[in-house]
C-alpha positions in Angstrom: -12.3 112.7 104.7 -15.1 110.8 106.9 -13.8 107.0 107.4 -17.3 105.9 105.5 -15.8 107.6 102.3 -12.3 106.0 102.4 -14.1 102.4 102.7 -16.3 103.6 99.1 -12.2 104.6 98.0 -10.9 101.3 98.7 -14.3 99.5 97.3 -13.3 101.0 93.8 -10.2 100.6 93.7 -10.8 97.1 94.6 -13.3 96.2 92.0 -10.5 97.8 89.0 -7.5 96.2 90.7 -8.5 92.6 90.3 -10.5 93.2 86.9 -7.3 94.4 85.9 -6.2 91.5 85.7 -9.1 89.4 84.8 -9.6 91.4 81.8 -6.2 90.5 81.6 -6.1 86.7 81.9 -9.2 86.4 79.9 -7.9 88.8 76.8 -4.9 86.2 77.0 -6.2 82.8 76.9 -7.1 81.2 73.6 -10.7 80.4 74.8 -11.6 82.2 78.3 -13.8 80.4 80.5 -14.3 80.4 83.8 -13.5 76.8 84.5 -9.8 77.2 82.4 -9.3 80.4 84.9 -10.5 78.7 88.1 -7.9 76.0 86.9 -5.4 77.9 86.4 -5.3 80.0 89.8 -4.7 76.6 91.1 -1.4 76.0 89.0 1.1 76.2 91.8 1.6 76.3 95.3 1.2 80.1 95.6 -2.0 80.2 93.4 -3.2 78.0 95.9 -2.3 79.7 98.8 -3.7 82.4 97.5 -6.9 80.8 97.3 -6.9 79.5 100.6 -6.2 82.5 101.9 -9.1 84.0 100.1 -11.1 81.1 100.3 -10.6 81.6 104.5 -11.1 85.7 104.4 -14.7 85.1 102.3 -16.3 82.8 105.2 -15.0 85.4 107.9 -16.4 88.0 106.2 -19.7 86.5 105.7 -19.5 85.5 109.5 -19.4 88.7 110.4 -21.7 90.0 107.7 -24.3 88.2 108.2 -25.2 88.7 111.6 -23.8 92.1 111.8 -26.4 93.3 109.1 -29.3 92.0 110.9 -28.2 93.6 113.8 -28.0 96.7 112.4 -30.9 96.2 110.0 -28.2 96.8 106.7 -30.7 97.2 104.0 -29.4 95.2 100.6 -26.5 93.4 102.7 -27.8 90.3 101.0 -26.7 91.2 97.6 -23.0 91.4 98.4 -22.8 87.2 99.6 -23.2 86.6 95.6 -21.3 90.1 94.5 -18.3 88.6 96.1 -18.4 85.6 93.9 -18.6 87.4 91.0 -16.8 90.6 91.5 -14.4 90.0 94.5 -14.3 90.1 97.8 -11.9 93.0 97.7 -14.6 95.3 96.1 -17.6 93.6 98.9 -15.9 94.1 101.6 -14.9 97.2 102.1 -18.2 98.1 100.4 -20.2 96.4 103.5 -18.4 98.4 105.7 -19.4 101.8 103.8 -22.9 100.2 103.9 -22.1 99.5 108.0 -21.6 102.9 108.5 -23.4 104.8 106.7 -26.5 102.7 108.7 -24.6 103.7 111.9 -24.4 107.1 110.2 -28.3 107.1 109.9 -29.4 105.6 113.4 -27.2 107.9 115.4 -29.1 110.9 113.5 -32.4 109.6 114.2 
């Protein structure tokens, strides 16, 4: 298996794993909405720790994603920025690595 295919598998695992719990949350709360979702994620220090961790990871990802995408001319890279917030970074980061590997592979062929 090529490394790029592992990235794609990790991206699928990332969306399934994250959204399994998101769906569980929205199915179990009385009034499901995004504002309460983010409030509930900040209820204790453990949740705040995960939030802080993901914030730094997102900014680091964007600091890598943008210049690397422009340098390699990765197509549709910009879609990953809103998807990071709408879906999850566990989906978009490995998806970017797949897109990057695919672009590099195509450039080596030509």
